[in-house]
One Martini backbone bead per residue (centre of mass of N, CA, C, O) as a GRO file, in nm:
protein
  282
    1MET     BB    1   0.099   0.032   0.010
    2GLU     BB    2   0.038   0.386   0.029
    3PHE     BB    3   0.199   0.646   0.174
    4THR     BB    4   0.136   0.997   0.251
    5SER     BB    5   0.398   0.978   0.443
    6ALA     BB    6   0.684   0.961   0.618
    7GLN     BB    7   0.552   0.945   0.898
    8ALA     BB    8   0.363   0.709   0.852
    9ARG     BB    9   0.598   0.504   0.775
   10SER     BB   10   0.754   0.531   1.046
   11ARG     BB   11   0.519   0.432   1.227
   12PHE     BB   12   0.485   0.161   1.110
   13ASP     BB   13   0.776   0.070   1.145
   14ALA     BB   14   0.766   0.082   1.456
   15VAL     BB   15   0.550  -0.136   1.490
   16VAL     BB   16   0.687  -0.357   1.354
   17ALA     BB   17   0.940  -0.375   1.559
   18VAL     BB   18   0.693  -0.463   1.791
   19ALA     BB   19   0.470  -0.672   1.709
   20ALA     BB   20   0.484  -0.894   1.941
   21SER     BB   21   0.366  -0.637   2.148
   22THR     BB   22   0.106  -0.583   1.976
   23VAL     BB   23  -0.197  -0.410   1.953
   24VAL     BB   24  -0.508  -0.459   1.782
   25GLY     BB   25  -0.755  -0.216   1.712
   26LEU     BB   26  -1.122  -0.242   1.609
   27ASP     BB   27  -1.353  -0.139   1.455
   28PHE     BB   28  -1.642  -0.203   1.294
   29ASP     BB   29  -1.805  -0.010   1.163
   30GLY     BB   30  -1.635   0.096   0.863
   31THR     BB   31  -1.376  -0.119   0.920
   32LEU     BB   32  -1.479  -0.430   0.912
   33ALA     BB   33  -1.753  -0.309   0.805
   34PRO     BB   34  -1.973  -0.217   0.603
   35ILE     BB   35  -2.191   0.026   0.538
   36VAL     BB   36  -2.532   0.008   0.614
   37ASP     BB   37  -2.869   0.080   0.637
   38ASP     BB   38  -2.884  -0.186   0.803
   39PRO     BB   39  -2.744  -0.270   1.098
   40GLU     BB   40  -2.850  -0.586   1.107
   41ALA     BB   41  -2.689  -0.640   0.815
   42ALA     BB   42  -2.422  -0.651   0.905
   43ARG     BB   43  -2.084  -0.750   0.790
   44ILE     BB   44  -1.801  -0.877   0.768
   45HIS     BB   45  -1.546  -0.890   0.594
   46ALA     BB   46  -1.466  -1.139   0.373
   47ASP     BB   47  -1.140  -1.121   0.472
   48ALA     BB   48  -1.109  -1.103   0.784
   49SER     BB   49  -1.052  -1.379   0.892
   50ASP     BB   50  -0.788  -1.429   0.736
   51VAL     BB   51  -0.639  -1.166   0.826
   52LEU     BB   52  -0.659  -1.203   1.138
   53ALA     BB   53  -0.519  -1.471   1.148
   54ASP     BB   54  -0.252  -1.373   1.037
   55VAL     BB   55  -0.190  -1.138   1.226
   56SER     BB   56  -0.192  -1.304   1.492
   57GLN     BB   57   0.101  -1.429   1.443
   58VAL     BB   58   0.255  -1.120   1.502
   59VAL     BB   59   0.085  -1.060   1.757
   60ARG     BB   60  -0.062  -1.031   2.067
   61ALA     BB   61  -0.340  -0.871   2.001
   62ILE     BB   62  -0.702  -0.861   1.951
   63ALA     BB   63  -0.952  -0.586   1.908
   64ILE     BB   64  -1.287  -0.512   1.944
   65VAL     BB   65  -1.414  -0.170   1.925
   66THR     BB   66  -1.755  -0.097   2.010
   67GLY     BB   67  -2.092   0.012   2.007
   68ARG     BB   68  -2.181  -0.253   1.995
   69PRO     BB   69  -2.286  -0.530   2.104
   70ALA     BB   70  -2.084  -0.793   2.166
   71ARG     BB   71  -2.258  -1.023   2.051
   72GLN     BB   72  -2.311  -0.898   1.778
   73ALA     BB   73  -2.029  -0.897   1.678
   74VAL     BB   74  -1.964  -1.189   1.707
   75ASP     BB   75  -2.177  -1.286   1.502
   76MET     BB   76  -2.103  -1.097   1.252
   77GLY     BB   77  -1.785  -1.217   1.275
   78ALA     BB   78  -1.732  -1.502   1.358
   79LEU     BB   79  -1.543  -1.504   1.651
   80ASP     BB   80  -1.536  -1.769   1.781
   81GLU     BB   81  -1.370  -1.926   1.557
   82LEU     BB   82  -1.134  -1.723   1.541
   83GLY     BB   83  -1.050  -1.748   1.842
   84ARG     BB   84  -0.959  -2.045   1.822
   85ALA     BB   85  -0.741  -2.002   1.617
   86MET     BB   86  -0.563  -1.798   1.768
   87ALA     BB   87  -0.496  -1.967   2.018
   88GLU     BB   88  -0.295  -2.157   1.868
   89HIS     BB   89  -0.090  -1.882   1.875
   90GLY     BB   90  -0.139  -1.717   2.152
   91THR     BB   91  -0.387  -1.521   2.069
   92SER     BB   92  -0.586  -1.255   2.156
   93LEU     BB   93  -0.945  -1.230   2.168
   94SER     BB   94  -1.157  -0.926   2.176
   95VAL     BB   95  -1.456  -0.760   2.307
   96PHE     BB   96  -1.568  -0.413   2.310
   97GLY     BB   97  -1.862  -0.327   2.407
   98GLN     BB   98  -2.011  -0.040   2.431
   99TYR     BB   99  -1.732   0.124   2.475
  100GLY     BB  100  -1.653  -0.110   2.718
  101ASN     BB  101  -1.882  -0.214   2.891
  102GLU     BB  102  -1.831  -0.473   2.735
  103ARG     BB  103  -1.717  -0.831   2.755
  104TRP     BB  104  -1.523  -1.034   2.530
  105SER     BB  105  -1.372  -1.376   2.505
  106ALA     BB  106  -1.231  -1.656   2.358
  107GLY     BB  107  -1.192  -1.800   2.631
  108GLU     BB  108  -1.485  -1.755   2.772
  109ARG     BB  109  -1.743  -1.691   2.575
  110ARG     BB  110  -1.851  -1.436   2.733
  111VAL     BB  111  -2.069  -1.175   2.845
  112VAL     BB  112  -1.984  -0.879   3.025
  113SER     BB  113  -2.239  -0.694   3.197
  114PRO     BB  114  -2.402  -0.429   3.288
  115ARG     BB  115  -2.629  -0.228   3.377
  116PRO     BB  116  -2.836  -0.017   3.282
  117PRO     BB  117  -2.853   0.296   3.276
  118ARG     BB  118  -2.969   0.552   3.422
  119GLY     BB  119  -3.252   0.688   3.234
  120LEU     BB  120  -3.302   0.515   2.975
  121ALA     BB  121  -3.610   0.437   3.010
  122SER     BB  122  -3.709   0.729   3.009
  123PHE     BB  123  -3.589   0.816   2.738
  124GLU     BB  124  -3.759   0.614   2.570
  125ARG     BB  125  -4.036   0.720   2.641
  126GLU     BB  126  -3.967   1.016   2.523
  127LEU     BB  127  -3.871   0.977   2.219
  128PRO     BB  128  -4.131   0.971   2.025
  129ALA     BB  129  -4.192   1.280   2.068
  130VAL     BB  130  -3.913   1.399   1.970
  131LEU     BB  131  -3.938   1.278   1.678
  132ARG     BB  132  -4.199   1.415   1.596
  133SER     BB  133  -4.117   1.715   1.639
  134ALA     BB  134  -3.865   1.668   1.424
  135GLY     BB  135  -3.966   1.502   1.178
  136ALA     BB  136  -3.865   1.163   1.285
  137ALA     BB  137  -4.056   0.913   1.319
  138ASP     BB  138  -3.889   0.722   1.109
  139ALA     BB  139  -3.666   0.643   1.279
  140PHE     BB  140  -3.430   0.425   1.366
  141VAL     BB  141  -3.455   0.213   1.660
  142GLU     BB  142  -3.180   0.096   1.858
  143GLU     BB  143  -3.139  -0.162   2.062
  144LYS     BB  144  -2.860  -0.221   2.318
  145GLY     BB  145  -2.931  -0.211   2.637
  146LEU     BB  146  -2.699   0.038   2.710
  147ALA     BB  147  -2.839   0.160   2.443
  148VAL     BB  148  -2.926   0.401   2.186
  149GLY     BB  149  -3.005   0.414   1.825
  150ILE     BB  150  -3.047   0.687   1.601
  151HIS     BB  151  -3.161   0.645   1.253
  152THR     BB  152  -3.137   0.817   0.928
  153ARG     BB  153  -3.041   0.667   0.665
  154ARG     BB  154  -3.349   0.563   0.556
  155MET     BB  155  -3.413   0.859   0.504
  156PRO     BB  156  -3.483   1.098   0.259
  157ASP     BB  157  -3.312   1.308   0.485
  158PRO     BB  158  -3.063   1.227   0.669
  159ALA     BB  159  -2.911   1.495   0.737
  160GLY     BB  160  -3.165   1.664   0.817
  161ALA     BB  161  -3.255   1.482   1.048
  162PHE     BB  162  -3.007   1.484   1.217
  163GLU     BB  163  -3.002   1.799   1.273
  164ARG     BB  164  -3.287   1.802   1.409
  165LEU     BB  165  -3.197   1.587   1.652
  166LEU     BB  166  -2.947   1.670   1.810
  167GLU     BB  167  -3.044   1.864   2.019
  168PRO     BB  168  -3.294   1.730   2.149
  169LEU     BB  169  -3.120   1.471   2.235
  170ARG     BB  170  -2.935   1.618   2.412
  171GLN     BB  171  -3.135   1.722   2.612
  172LEU     BB  172  -3.267   1.455   2.691
  173ALA     BB  173  -3.020   1.313   2.801
  174GLU     BB  174  -2.937   1.520   3.019
  175ARG     BB  175  -3.192   1.480   3.195
  176HIS     BB  176  -3.088   1.151   3.229
  177GLY     BB  177  -2.769   1.134   3.242
  178LEU     BB  178  -2.670   1.144   2.939
  179THR     BB  179  -2.518   1.066   2.631
  180ILE     BB  180  -2.381   1.160   2.310
  181GLU     BB  181  -2.313   0.994   1.982
  182PRO     BB  182  -2.216   1.094   1.699
  183GLY     BB  183  -2.259   1.002   1.357
  184ARG     BB  184  -2.331   0.832   1.065
  185HIS     BB  185  -2.648   0.868   1.084
  186VAL     BB  186  -2.603   0.872   1.398
  187ILE     BB  187  -2.750   0.852   1.746
  188GLU     BB  188  -2.607   0.799   2.058
  189VAL     BB  189  -2.733   0.671   2.375
  190ARG     BB  190  -2.543   0.706   2.684
  191SER     BB  191  -2.318   0.640   2.878
  192GLY     BB  192  -2.014   0.845   2.976
  193ASP     BB  193  -1.798   0.663   3.129
  194THR     BB  194  -1.714   0.506   2.858
  195THR     BB  195  -1.442   0.461   2.628
  196LYS     BB  196  -1.224   0.381   2.389
  197GLY     BB  197  -0.979   0.484   2.546
  198ASP     BB  198  -1.012   0.299   2.784
  199ALA     BB  199  -0.970   0.031   2.620
  200VAL     BB  200  -0.691   0.085   2.550
  201ARG     BB  201  -0.568   0.099   2.823
  202VAL     BB  202  -0.653  -0.182   2.921
  203LEU     BB  203  -0.493  -0.333   2.691
  204VAL     BB  204  -0.216  -0.237   2.768
  205GLU     BB  205  -0.208  -0.352   3.044
  206GLU     BB  206  -0.302  -0.657   3.006
  207HIS     BB  207  -0.052  -0.693   2.760
  208GLN     BB  208   0.192  -0.525   2.772
  209ALA     BB  209   0.230  -0.307   2.559
  210GLY     BB  210   0.454  -0.196   2.295
  211GLY     BB  211   0.214  -0.150   2.097
  212PHE     BB  212  -0.027   0.039   1.867
  213VAL     BB  213  -0.335  -0.027   1.681
  214PHE     BB  214  -0.583   0.190   1.534
  215ALA     BB  215  -0.910   0.146   1.382
  216GLY     BB  216  -1.133   0.413   1.241
  217ASP     BB  217  -1.441   0.628   1.143
  218ASP     BB  218  -1.553   0.784   1.417
  219LEU     BB  219  -1.622   0.968   1.683
  220GLY     BB  220  -1.592   0.721   1.882
  221ASP     BB  221  -1.261   0.721   1.804
  222VAL     BB  222  -1.121   0.963   1.918
  223GLU     BB  223  -1.033   0.858   2.207
  224ALA     BB  224  -0.840   0.642   2.090
  225PHE     BB  225  -0.655   0.836   1.938
  226GLU     BB  226  -0.574   0.996   2.183
  227ALA     BB  227  -0.449   0.765   2.341
  228LEU     BB  228  -0.223   0.714   2.135
  229HIS     BB  229  -0.094   0.995   2.174
  230GLU     BB  230  -0.022   0.950   2.465
  231LEU     BB  231   0.154   0.702   2.426
  232ARG     BB  232   0.360   0.832   2.238
  233ARG     BB  233   0.462   1.048   2.443
  234ASP     BB  234   0.569   0.780   2.618
  235GLY     BB  235   0.713   0.587   2.372
  236MET     BB  236   0.501   0.457   2.207
  237PRO     BB  237   0.425   0.275   1.938
  238THR     BB  238   0.192   0.415   1.703
  239LEU     BB  239  -0.125   0.375   1.501
  240ALA     BB  240  -0.365   0.580   1.324
  241VAL     BB  241  -0.654   0.463   1.157
  242CYS     BB  242  -0.845   0.575   0.887
  243SER     BB  243  -1.158   0.485   0.777
  244ALA     BB  244  -1.309   0.619   0.562
  245THR     BB  245  -1.448   0.954   0.618
  246GLU     BB  246  -1.663   1.235   0.708
  247GLN     BB  247  -1.476   1.283   0.962
  248ALA     BB  248  -1.242   1.519   1.019
  249GLU     BB  249  -1.143   1.457   1.311
  250VAL     BB  250  -1.038   1.176   1.252
  251ALA     BB  251  -0.843   1.237   1.035
  252ARG     BB  252  -0.664   1.445   1.199
  253LEU     BB  253  -0.567   1.203   1.407
  254ALA     BB  254  -0.441   1.058   1.183
  255ASP     BB  255  -0.173   0.882   1.011
  256LEU     BB  256  -0.396   0.727   0.835
  257VAL     BB  257  -0.575   0.684   0.524
  258VAL     BB  258  -0.828   0.463   0.425
  259PRO     BB  259  -1.049   0.269   0.204
  260GLY     BB  260  -1.187   0.128   0.416
  261PRO     BB  261  -1.206  -0.195   0.467
  262ASP     BB  262  -1.009  -0.261   0.245
  263GLY     BB  263  -0.777  -0.096   0.360
  264VAL     BB  264  -0.757  -0.247   0.631
  265MET     BB  265  -0.677  -0.512   0.513
  266GLU     BB  266  -0.423  -0.418   0.358
  267LEU     BB  267  -0.271  -0.312   0.620
  268LEU     BB  268  -0.274  -0.604   0.769
  269ARG     BB  269  -0.108  -0.742   0.563
  270GLU     BB  270   0.145  -0.557   0.569
  271LEU     BB  271   0.207  -0.608   0.865
  272ALA     BB  272   0.263  -0.905   0.845
  273VAL     BB  273   0.489  -0.902   0.625
  274ALA     BB  274   0.677  -0.699   0.788
  275ALA     BB  275   0.715  -0.871   1.044
  276ARG     BB  276   0.838  -1.120   0.910
  277ALA     BB  277   1.080  -0.972   0.794
  278SER     BB  278   1.191  -0.858   1.057
  279GLN     BB  279   1.242  -1.126   1.191
  280ARG     BB  280   1.446  -1.241   0.982
  281THR     BB  281   1.663  -1.008   1.029
  282HIS     BB  282   1.670  -1.073   1.367
   0.00000   0.00000   0.00000
């Protein structure tokens, strides 16, 4: 693949040099799975299982860090089977669902989840009236257990509906002690206690990581990229990868922008090839 700057190339090379102690973190939608109109119809990239199995042989751990419920990501990505294959190489596979509030690992194969946040049930009771007032009664509401996603992607004017909903949903969420996470034609409402940045820090500690790669595409990934910048300032090789996005803030924080899930697959292939070549020369 082509790197857009010498700086991106050098950061990739720095991670390759410590690949054996590196953790790879990946968002799901827009990064491992193409964005689709119906979020329940999303499926992992056709090459992902083979690519992840391959890269797992040269890194310490792989983690899916997503706003989706952990079990949903496991099922959509066929991660049970992949986790068993990775375990043969001694590599850990885990899923941090709902921004890290839920945990699943290939070793235990069960989801550990807290109770839904206070205020969520009251928020959901008031939500239909807010949708009607904003002229967005047809927005698709996705129940996530610990959060709610309000999708405008399937509406006649997705961007207009999104803009009309953003402030009323922010106000409703605040009244019930919740926070909103705007995304690409989706507004998620959840507890603000845990972010993807927290998941990155947990993974570093649990795996004693010597390097970290994270790929994401939406505003919910900003905290993960910021965590990578903090780790880099402390001397750890890191690489922040933006999977083609409409969100300028995500691209601004990234070292490298790739063309969606296809580009993420290409990057991971290159990482595996480069890590093996580095091992042979050392």
